[in-house]
ZAMARGU-4260 file (C-alpha; in steps of 0.2 Angstrom, whole numbers, plus 5000, padded with zeros to 4 digits):
<rodrens>
0) 5097/5295/4896 | 5107/5296/4911 | 5120/5283/4917 | 5114/5274/4933 | 5131/5277/4942
5) 5130/5296/4940 | 5117/5307/4948 | 5104/5316/4937 | 5107/5334/4939 | 5093/5340/4927
10) 5081/5344/4941 | 5093/5352/4954 | 5098/5370/4955 | 5116/5376/4953 | 5119/5376/4972
15) 5112/5358/4974 | 5122/5353/4959 | 5138/5358/4965 | 5135/5350/4982 | 5129/5334/4974
20) 5144/5334/4963 | 5156/5336/4978 | 5147/5322/4988 | 5149/5310/4974 | 5166/5314/4968
25) 5175/5320/4984 | 5165/5309/4996 | 5177/5296/4996 | 5191/5308/4998 | 5185/5315/5015
30) 5196/5312/5029 | 5191/5299/5041 | 5195/5300/5059 | 5202/5286/5069 | 5185/5285/5078
35) 5177/5283/5061 | 5189/5268/5057 | 5186/5261/5074 | 5167/5261/5072 | 5168/5254/5054
40) 5180/5240/5061 | 5169/5236/5075 | 5154/5236/5063 | 5163/5224/5052 | 5169/5213/5066
45) 5151/5212/5072 | 5145/5208/5055 | 5159/5195/5053 | 5154/5187/5070 | 5136/5187/5065
50) 5140/5178/5049 | 5151/5165/5057 | 5138/5162/5070 | 5125/5160/5056 | 5136/5148/5046
55) 5140/5138/5062 | 5121/5136/5066 | 5117/5131/5048 | 5131/5118/5048 | 5124/5111/5065
60) 5107/5111/5057 | 5113/5102/5042 | 5123/5089/5052 | 5107/5086/5062 | 5097/5083/5046
65) 5111/5072/5039 | 5111/5061/5055 | 5092/5060/5054 | 5092/5056/5036 | 5106/5043/5038
70) 5097/5035/5052 | 5081/5035/5041 | 5091/5027/5027 | 5099/5014/5038 | 5082/5009/5045
75) 5074/5008/5027 | 5089/4998/5021 | 5088/4986/5036 | 5069/4984/5033 | 5072/4981/5015
80) 5086/4969/5019 | 5075/4959/5031 | 5061/4959/5018 | 5073/4953/5004 | 5081/4940/5015
85) 5063/4933/5020 | 5057/4933/5002 | 5073/4925/4996 | 5071/4911/5010 | 5053/4908/5005
90) 5058/4907/4986 | 5072/4895/4991 | 5060/4884/5001 | 5048/4883/4986 | 5062/4879/4974
95) 5069/4866/4985 | 5051/4858/4987 | 5049/4858/4968 | 5067/4851/4966 | 5063/4838/4979
100) 5047/4833/4971 | 5055/4833/4953 | 5070/4823/4960 | 5059/4810/4968 | 5049/4808/4952
105) 5065/4806/4942 | 5071/4794/4955 | 5055/4784/4954 | 5056/4784/4935 | 5074/4779/4935
110) 5071/4765/4948 | 5056/4759/4937 | 5066/4760/4921 | 5081/4751/4930 | 5070/4737/4937
115) 5062/4735/4920 | 5079/4735/4911 | 5085/4723/4924 | 5070/4712/4922 | 5071/4712/4903
120) 5090/4708/4904 | 5086/4693/4915 | 5072/4687/4904 | 5084/4689/4889 | 5098/4680/4898
125) 5086/4666/4903 | 5079/4665/4885 | 5097/4665/4878 | 5103/4652/4891 | 5087/4641/4887
130) 5092/4643/4869 | 5110/4639/4872 | 5105/4624/4883 | 5093/4618/4869 | 5107/4620/4857
135) 5119/4611/4867 | 5107/4597/4870 | 5104/4596/4851 | 5122/4595/4848 | 5124/4581/4861
140) 5109/4572/4853 | 5117/4574/4836 | 5133/4567/4842 | 5124/4552/4850 | 5115/4550/4833
145) 5130/4551/4823 | 5138/4537/4834 | 5124/4526/4831
</rodrens>
C-alpha cells in the first residue's frame, strides 16, 4: 500500500520515475524569480480582497436580516403587549363588576343585619325598661302598702 503523500512509482518507467521524484522532492527548491513572487503576491492580494469583500457583503446581509428580524420582533411584541393589556383590562372590569356586586350584596346583608340587630336591641331595651318600670312601680306600691 502506498502512502497518499508520496507518488506511486509502480507503473512508471525509470525515466519518468526520476522526473517525478525530482518534481516532488526538489519542486519546492526551484528558484523563483521576482516576477513569480510578484504574480503570487498579486494573486494573494486579489484573493484577500475578494474574501474581504465577501465578508463585508455577508456582514451587510446579516445586519439587514437582523434589522428586519428586530423590527418583526418589535412589532410582534407590541401586538402581544396590546393584546395582553386589552385582556387584562377586560379581566379587571369583570373582576370589578363581580366585586361590586358581591360588595353590594354584603352591604345589603350588613345593613339588614344591622337594622335587625338595632331593632332587636331597641325591643330588648323597651322590654327591659318596661320591666324596670314595672319593678319600680311594684316597689313604689310595696312602699305604700307597707306604710299602711
